Structures are given as C-alpha cells and as structure tokens.
Biopython code that builds the backbone (N, CA, C, O; Angstrom):
import numpy as np
from Bio.PDB.StructureBuilder import StructureBuilder

atoms = [
    (1, "MET", "N", (-49.110, 7.217, 38.302)),
    (1, "MET", "CA", (-50.326, 6.454, 38.076)),
    (1, "MET", "C", (-50.738, 5.796, 39.399)),
    (1, "MET", "O", (-49.900, 5.289, 40.145)),
    (2, "ASN", "N", (-52.028, 5.816, 39.667)),
    (2, "ASN", "CA", (-52.548, 5.176, 40.874)),
    (2, "ASN", "C", (-52.642, 3.673, 40.688)),
    (2, "ASN", "O", (-52.886, 3.182, 39.586)),
    (3, "HIS", "N", (-52.447, 2.957, 41.776)),
    (3, "HIS", "CA", (-52.527, 1.496, 41.790)),
    (3, "HIS", "C", (-53.374, 1.141, 43.017)),
    (3, "HIS", "O", (-52.912, 1.297, 44.147)),
    (4, "ILE", "N", (-54.600, 0.670, 42.810)),
    (4, "ILE", "CA", (-55.596, 0.504, 43.860)),
    (4, "ILE", "C", (-55.939, -0.970, 44.048)),
    (4, "ILE", "O", (-56.055, -1.711, 43.072)),
    (5, "HIS", "N", (-56.104, -1.398, 45.304)),
    (5, "HIS", "CA", (-56.516, -2.776, 45.579)),
    (5, "HIS", "C", (-57.984, -2.951, 45.213)),
    (5, "HIS", "O", (-58.794, -2.046, 45.414)),
    (6, "GLY", "N", (-58.317, -4.104, 44.681)),
    (6, "GLY", "CA", (-59.685, -4.420, 44.283)),
    (6, "GLY", "C", (-60.696, -4.273, 45.403)),
    (6, "GLY", "O", (-61.871, -4.009, 45.148)),
    (7, "HIS", "N", (-60.247, -4.445, 46.660)),
    (7, "HIS", "CA", (-61.163, -4.269, 47.791)),
    (7, "HIS", "C", (-61.732, -2.856, 47.839)),
    (7, "HIS", "O", (-62.862, -2.656, 48.284)),
    (8, "GLU", "N", (-60.955, -1.875, 47.384)),
    (8, "GLU", "CA", (-61.448, -0.493, 47.368)),
    (8, "GLU", "C", (-62.635, -0.345, 46.421)),
    (8, "GLU", "O", (-63.581, 0.387, 46.710)),
    (9, "VAL", "N", (-62.580, -1.039, 45.297)),
    (9, "VAL", "CA", (-63.706, -1.019, 44.357)),
    (9, "VAL", "C", (-64.902, -1.731, 44.974)),
    (9, "VAL", "O", (-66.036, -1.267, 44.847)),
    (10, "MET", "N", (-64.658, -2.849, 45.640)),
    (10, "MET", "CA", (-65.756, -3.569, 46.298)),
    (10, "MET", "C", (-66.398, -2.704, 47.379)),
    (10, "MET", "O", (-67.621, -2.706, 47.524)),
    (11, "HIS", "N", (-65.596, -1.969, 48.134)),
    (11, "HIS", "CA", (-66.134, -1.061, 49.159)),
    (11, "HIS", "C", (-66.969, 0.041, 48.514)),
    (11, "HIS", "O", (-68.043, 0.387, 49.006)),
    (12, "MET", "N", (-66.467, 0.586, 47.411)),
    (12, "MET", "CA", (-67.212, 1.623, 46.702)),
    (12, "MET", "C", (-68.579, 1.105, 46.277)),
    (12, "MET", "O", (-69.589, 1.788, 46.441)),
    (13, "MET", "N", (-68.603, -0.119, 45.723)),
    (13, "MET", "CA", (-69.856, -0.711, 45.277)),
    (13, "MET", "C", (-70.808, -0.930, 46.452)),
    (13, "MET", "O", (-71.991, -0.598, 46.369)),
    (14, "ALA", "N", (-70.299, -1.479, 47.524)),
    (14, "ALA", "CA", (-71.138, -1.771, 48.690)),
    (14, "ALA", "C", (-71.681, -0.499, 49.325)),
    (14, "ALA", "O", (-72.846, -0.441, 49.718)),
    (15, "ASN", "N", (-70.838, 0.512, 49.423)),
    (15, "ASN", "CA", (-71.245, 1.763, 50.062)),
    (15, "ASN", "C", (-72.230, 2.564, 49.224)),
    (15, "ASN", "O", (-72.980, 3.377, 49.764)),
    (16, "SER", "N", (-72.241, 2.348, 47.927)),
    (16, "SER", "CA", (-73.130, 3.123, 47.057)),
    (16, "SER", "C", (-74.582, 2.652, 47.171)),
    (16, "SER", "O", (-75.511, 3.439, 46.989)),
    (17, "GLY", "N", (-74.772, 1.364, 47.471)),
    (17, "GLY", "CA", (-76.130, 0.820, 47.523)),
    (17, "GLY", "C", (-76.784, 0.695, 46.159)),
    (17, "GLY", "O", (-77.990, 0.465, 46.071)),
    (18, "LEU", "N", (-76.003, 0.846, 45.090)),
    (18, "LEU", "CA", (-76.537, 0.801, 43.732)),
    (18, "LEU", "C", (-76.314, -0.560, 43.090)),
    (18, "LEU", "O", (-75.433, -1.315, 43.501)),
    (19, "SER", "N", (-77.115, -0.866, 42.083)),
    (19, "SER", "CA", (-76.847, -1.987, 41.184)),
    (19, "SER", "C", (-76.166, -1.400, 39.962)),
    (19, "SER", "O", (-76.521, -0.314, 39.504)),
    (20, "TYR", "N", (-75.211, -2.105, 39.449)),
    (20, "TYR", "CA", (-74.428, -1.601, 38.329)),
    (20, "TYR", "C", (-74.552, -2.507, 37.123)),
    (20, "TYR", "O", (-74.544, -3.732, 37.249)),
    (21, "SER", "N", (-74.666, -1.899, 35.952)),
    (21, "SER", "CA", (-74.391, -2.615, 34.712)),
    (21, "SER", "C", (-72.880, -2.569, 34.545)),
    (21, "SER", "O", (-72.198, -1.842, 35.268)),
    (22, "ARG", "N", (-72.366, -3.315, 33.629)),
    (22, "ARG", "CA", (-70.920, -3.289, 33.405)),
    (22, "ARG", "C", (-70.466, -1.876, 33.024)),
    (22, "ARG", "O", (-69.446, -1.393, 33.515)),
    (23, "ASP", "N", (-71.221, -1.228, 32.157)),
    (23, "ASP", "CA", (-70.851, 0.126, 31.724)),
    (23, "ASP", "C", (-70.939, 1.132, 32.864)),
    (23, "ASP", "O", (-70.059, 1.979, 33.015)),
    (24, "SER", "N", (-72.002, 1.041, 33.669)),
    (24, "SER", "CA", (-72.129, 2.015, 34.765)),
    (24, "SER", "C", (-71.077, 1.780, 35.837)),
    (24, "SER", "O", (-70.624, 2.731, 36.473)),
    (25, "LEU", "N", (-70.676, 0.516, 36.049)),
    (25, "LEU", "CA", (-69.612, 0.251, 37.013)),
    (25, "LEU", "C", (-68.287, 0.796, 36.504)),
    (25, "LEU", "O", (-67.525, 1.394, 37.263)),
    (26, "ARG", "N", (-68.011, 0.591, 35.228)),
    (26, "ARG", "CA", (-66.772, 1.128, 34.647)),
    (26, "ARG", "C", (-66.732, 2.644, 34.817)),
    (26, "ARG", "O", (-65.704, 3.206, 35.194)),
    (27, "THR", "N", (-67.855, 3.302, 34.537)),
    (27, "THR", "CA", (-67.933, 4.756, 34.686)),
    (27, "THR", "C", (-67.699, 5.169, 36.136)),
    (27, "THR", "O", (-66.951, 6.110, 36.401)),
    (28, "ALA", "N", (-68.334, 4.468, 37.076)),
    (28, "ALA", "CA", (-68.174, 4.788, 38.501)),
    (28, "ALA", "C", (-66.733, 4.583, 38.954)),
    (28, "ALA", "O", (-66.198, 5.395, 39.708)),
    (29, "ILE", "N", (-66.105, 3.507, 38.499)),
    (29, "ILE", "CA", (-64.708, 3.238, 38.848)),
    (29, "ILE", "C", (-63.820, 4.363, 38.316)),
    (29, "ILE", "O", (-62.961, 4.876, 39.034)),
    (30, "HIS", "N", (-64.031, 4.739, 37.064)),
    (30, "HIS", "CA", (-63.202, 5.795, 36.466)),
    (30, "HIS", "C", (-63.428, 7.127, 37.161)),
    (30, "HIS", "O", (-62.479, 7.885, 37.362)),
    (31, "GLU", "N", (-64.675, 7.429, 37.532)),
    (31, "GLU", "CA", (-64.958, 8.685, 38.230)),
    (31, "GLU", "C", (-64.337, 8.698, 39.631)),
    (31, "GLU", "O", (-63.825, 9.723, 40.081)),
    (32, "GLN", "N", (-64.388, 7.559, 40.310)),
    (32, "GLN", "CA", (-63.880, 7.476, 41.685)),
    (32, "GLN", "C", (-62.351, 7.424, 41.736)),
    (32, "GLN", "O", (-61.727, 8.099, 42.554)),
    (33, "PHE", "N", (-61.760, 6.619, 40.858)),
    (33, "PHE", "CA", (-60.327, 6.329, 40.969)),
    (33, "PHE", "C", (-59.481, 6.873, 39.816)),
    (33, "PHE", "O", (-58.257, 6.937, 39.928)),
    (34, "GLY", "N", (-60.113, 7.260, 38.722)),
    (34, "GLY", "CA", (-59.390, 7.770, 37.563)),
    (34, "GLY", "C", (-59.290, 6.740, 36.453)),
    (34, "GLY", "O", (-59.113, 5.548, 36.703)),
    (35, "ALA", "N", (-59.407, 7.218, 35.229)),
    (35, "ALA", "CA", (-59.420, 6.322, 34.069)),
    (35, "ALA", "C", (-58.082, 5.620, 33.840)),
    (35, "ALA", "O", (-58.043, 4.551, 33.231)),
    (36, "GLU", "N", (-57.001, 6.201, 34.314)),
    (36, "GLU", "CA", (-55.668, 5.619, 34.102)),
    (36, "GLU", "C", (-55.210, 4.726, 35.254)),
    (36, "GLU", "O", (-54.117, 4.162, 35.203)),
    (37, "THR", "N", (-56.025, 4.596, 36.274)),
    (37, "THR", "CA", (-55.658, 3.794, 37.441)),
    (37, "THR", "C", (-55.587, 2.321, 37.068)),
    (37, "THR", "O", (-56.381, 1.833, 36.263)),
    (38, "THR", "N", (-54.626, 1.618, 37.662)),
    (38, "THR", "CA", (-54.571, 0.161, 37.550)),
    (38, "THR", "C", (-54.928, -0.428, 38.910)),
    (38, "THR", "O", (-54.916, 0.264, 39.928)),
    (39, "TYR", "N", (-55.243, -1.714, 38.905)),
    (39, "TYR", "CA", (-55.763, -2.377, 40.099)),
    (39, "TYR", "C", (-54.981, -3.651, 40.356)),
    (39, "TYR", "O", (-54.374, -4.226, 39.452)),
    (40, "PHE", "N", (-55.009, -4.078, 41.607)),
    (40, "PHE", "CA", (-54.386, -5.344, 41.970)),
    (40, "PHE", "C", (-55.278, -6.044, 42.977)),
    (40, "PHE", "O", (-56.127, -5.426, 43.619)),
    (41, "THR", "N", (-55.067, -7.346, 43.102)),
    (41, "THR", "CA", (-55.769, -8.161, 44.089)),
    (41, "THR", "C", (-54.725, -8.981, 44.820)),
    (41, "THR", "O", (-53.527, -8.854, 44.567)),
    (42, "CYS", "N", (-55.183, -9.810, 45.716)),
    (42, "CYS", "CA", (-54.240, -10.667, 46.450)),
    (42, "CYS", "C", (-53.509, -11.638, 45.523)),
    (42, "CYS", "O", (-52.419, -12.110, 45.846)),
    (43, "SER", "N", (-54.114, -11.934, 44.371)),
    (43, "SER", "CA", (-53.507, -12.915, 43.468)),
    (43, "SER", "C", (-53.167, -12.374, 42.082)),
    (43, "SER", "O", (-52.617, -13.107, 41.260)),
    (44, "SER", "N", (-53.480, -11.115, 41.803)),
    (44, "SER", "CA", (-53.222, -10.541, 40.478)),
    (44, "SER", "C", (-52.716, -9.115, 40.614)),
    (44, "SER", "O", (-53.039, -8.413, 41.572)),
    (45, "GLU", "N", (-51.919, -8.704, 39.643)),
    (45, "GLU", "CA", (-51.404, -7.336, 39.644)),
    (45, "GLU", "C", (-51.606, -6.688, 38.284)),
    (45, "GLU", "O", (-51.753, -7.375, 37.272)),
    (46, "ILE", "N", (-51.612, -5.385, 38.269)),
    (46, "ILE", "CA", (-51.690, -4.545, 37.080)),
    (46, "ILE", "C", (-52.885, -4.934, 36.203)),
    (46, "ILE", "O", (-52.730, -5.383, 35.067)),
    (47, "LEU", "N", (-54.064, -4.749, 36.762)),
    (47, "LEU", "CA", (-55.309, -5.013, 36.047)),
    (47, "LEU", "C", (-55.940, -3.695, 35.621)),
    (47, "LEU", "O", (-55.851, -2.692, 36.330)),
    (48, "SER", "N", (-56.576, -3.707, 34.461)),
    (48, "SER", "CA", (-57.402, -2.571, 34.057)),
    (48, "SER", "C", (-58.737, -2.683, 34.808)),
    (48, "SER", "O", (-59.003, -3.693, 35.459)),
    (49, "ALA", "N", (-59.560, -1.658, 34.716)),
    (49, "ALA", "CA", (-60.887, -1.717, 35.344)),
    (49, "ALA", "C", (-61.687, -2.893, 34.776)),
    (49, "ALA", "O", (-62.347, -3.605, 35.532)),
    (50, "ASP", "N", (-61.639, -3.104, 33.469)),
    (50, "ASP", "CA", (-62.368, -4.220, 32.867)),
    (50, "ASP", "C", (-61.844, -5.564, 33.347)),
    (50, "ASP", "O", (-62.631, -6.471, 33.622)),
    (51, "GLN", "N", (-60.536, -5.706, 33.451)),
    (51, "GLN", "CA", (-59.958, -6.951, 33.948)),
    (51, "GLN", "C", (-60.338, -7.182, 35.407)),
    (51, "GLN", "O", (-60.596, -8.317, 35.810)),
    (52, "LEU", "N", (-60.372, -6.116, 36.196)),
    (52, "LEU", "CA", (-60.785, -6.244, 37.588)),
    (52, "LEU", "C", (-62.246, -6.676, 37.669)),
    (52, "LEU", "O", (-62.584, -7.542, 38.474)),
    (53, "MET", "N", (-63.113, -6.090, 36.852)),
    (53, "MET", "CA", (-64.521, -6.493, 36.852)),
    (53, "MET", "C", (-64.647, -7.968, 36.490)),
    (53, "MET", "O", (-65.425, -8.688, 37.115)),
    (54, "ASP", "N", (-63.898, -8.429, 35.496)),
    (54, "ASP", "CA", (-63.913, -9.852, 35.125)),
    (54, "ASP", "C", (-63.454, -10.714, 36.295)),
    (54, "ASP", "O", (-64.063, -11.743, 36.590)),
    (55, "PHE", "N", (-62.383, -10.294, 36.957)),
    (55, "PHE", "CA", (-61.849, -11.042, 38.095)),
    (55, "PHE", "C", (-62.878, -11.126, 39.214)),
    (55, "PHE", "O", (-63.136, -12.210, 39.737)),
    (56, "LEU", "N", (-63.469, -9.992, 39.587)),
    (56, "LEU", "CA", (-64.452, -9.988, 40.676)),
    (56, "LEU", "C", (-65.662, -10.847, 40.325)),
    (56, "LEU", "O", (-66.182, -11.572, 41.173)),
    (57, "GLN", "N", (-66.102, -10.766, 39.090)),
    (57, "GLN", "CA", (-67.242, -11.570, 38.666)),
    (57, "GLN", "C", (-66.903, -13.056, 38.713)),
    (57, "GLN", "O", (-67.742, -13.864, 39.113)),
    (58, "SER", "N", (-65.703, -13.428, 38.317)),
    (58, "SER", "CA", (-65.304, -14.843, 38.336)),
    (58, "SER", "C", (-65.216, -15.396, 39.752)),
    (58, "SER", "O", (-65.387, -16.596, 39.967)),
    (59, "LYS", "N", (-64.950, -14.525, 40.713)),
    (59, "LYS", "CA", (-64.854, -14.933, 42.113)),
    (59, "LYS", "C", (-66.181, -14.830, 42.848)),
    (59, "LYS", "O", (-66.265, -15.151, 44.033)),
    (60, "GLY", "N", (-67.222, -14.381, 42.147)),
    (60, "GLY", "CA", (-68.528, -14.242, 42.774)),
    (60, "GLY", "C", (-68.616, -13.059, 43.718)),
    (60, "GLY", "O", (-69.460, -13.049, 44.614)),
    (61, "ASN", "N", (-67.767, -12.065, 43.536)),
    (61, "ASN", "CA", (-67.739, -10.904, 44.423)),
    (61, "ASN", "C", (-68.558, -9.740, 43.900)),
    (61, "ASN", "O", (-68.327, -8.591, 44.277)),
    (62, "THR", "N", (-69.506, -10.033, 43.040)),
    (62, "THR", "CA", (-70.428, -9.009, 42.566)),
    (62, "THR", "C", (-71.823, -9.598, 42.604)),
    (62, "THR", "O", (-71.981, -10.818, 42.653)),
    (63, "ASN", "N", (-72.816, -8.765, 42.583)),
    (63, "ASN", "CA", (-74.208, -9.209, 42.506)),
    (63, "ASN", "C", (-74.604, -9.258, 41.039)),
    (63, "ASN", "O", (-75.426, -8.469, 40.575)),
    (64, "CYS", "N", (-74.018, -10.180, 40.335)),
    (64, "CYS", "CA", (-74.219, -10.267, 38.902)),
    (64, "CYS", "C", (-75.472, -11.086, 38.598)),
    (64, "CYS", "O", (-75.599, -12.229, 39.038)),
    (65, "THR", "N", (-76.384, -10.496, 37.849)),
    (65, "THR", "CA", (-77.579, -11.222, 37.439)),
    (65, "THR", "C", (-77.500, -11.650, 36.001)),
    (65, "THR", "O", (-78.257, -12.525, 35.581)),
    (66, "SER", "N", (-76.619, -11.070, 35.239)),
    (66, "SER", "CA", (-76.395, -11.466, 33.841)),
    (66, "SER", "C", (-74.999, -11.022, 33.463)),
    (66, "SER", "O", (-74.315, -10.339, 34.226)),
    (67, "LYS", "N", (-74.583, -11.427, 32.258)),
    (67, "LYS", "CA", (-73.253, -11.036, 31.801)),
    (67, "LYS", "C", (-73.156, -9.524, 31.641)),
    (67, "LYS", "O", (-72.065, -8.962, 31.741)),
    (68, "GLU", "N", (-74.274, -8.862, 31.395)),
    (68, "GLU", "CA", (-74.280, -7.424, 31.210)),
    (68, "GLU", "C", (-74.339, -6.664, 32.528)),
    (68, "GLU", "O", (-73.963, -5.493, 32.572)),
    (69, "SER", "N", (-74.800, -7.296, 33.601)),
    (69, "SER", "CA", (-74.949, -6.613, 34.875)),
    (69, "SER", "C", (-73.901, -7.077, 35.862)),
    (69, "SER", "O", (-73.507, -8.243, 35.880)),
    (70, "ILE", "N", (-73.467, -6.156, 36.669)),
    (70, "ILE", "CA", (-72.500, -6.485, 37.725)),
    (70, "ILE", "C", (-73.022, -5.938, 39.014)),
    (70, "ILE", "O", (-72.380, -6.089, 40.053)),
]
sb = StructureBuilder()
sb.init_structure("model")
sb.init_model(0)
sb.init_chain("A")
sb.init_seg("    ")
for serial, (resi, resn, name, xyz) in enumerate(atoms, 1):
    if name == "N":
        sb.init_residue(resn, " ", resi, " ")
    sb.init_atom(name, np.array(xyz, "f"), 0.0, 1.0, " ", f" {name:<3s}", serial, name[0])
structure = sb.get_structure()
C-alpha cells in the first residue's frame, strides 16, 4: 500500500490550476495516487483521502469557498 505525504496532494492541486469540489478532489486524489493509498502529514499519520481533505481544510491549505468546495 502506498503512503503519501499530504504535500504531494497539495502540489497536485496547485499544479492542476483547477478548483475542486470535495467529490472532484477525492476523485483526482484516487486517480493520481490510488484509492487504497493512505496519507500522512507532519503531525498526523495513516489518513484516508477524506481525512486528509479535512485536515488540509482545517489548516487553511485549500481554497475552500464552502463546505462542499475545496
């Protein structure tokens, strides 16, 4: 199983130039890294894609305009 740092997801988002809804970001993450991949950050380990999205949003590391958009 792959274990990817959250910065890789942030780089993917920045490099795409796209705005993401929560669903489209989940799809992009799964397409880029795999649906079974887990994620870690400097302060958290073994996160699902949804948990990583929650973490990034809580830290203000997304361009979130609503709870539905990331």
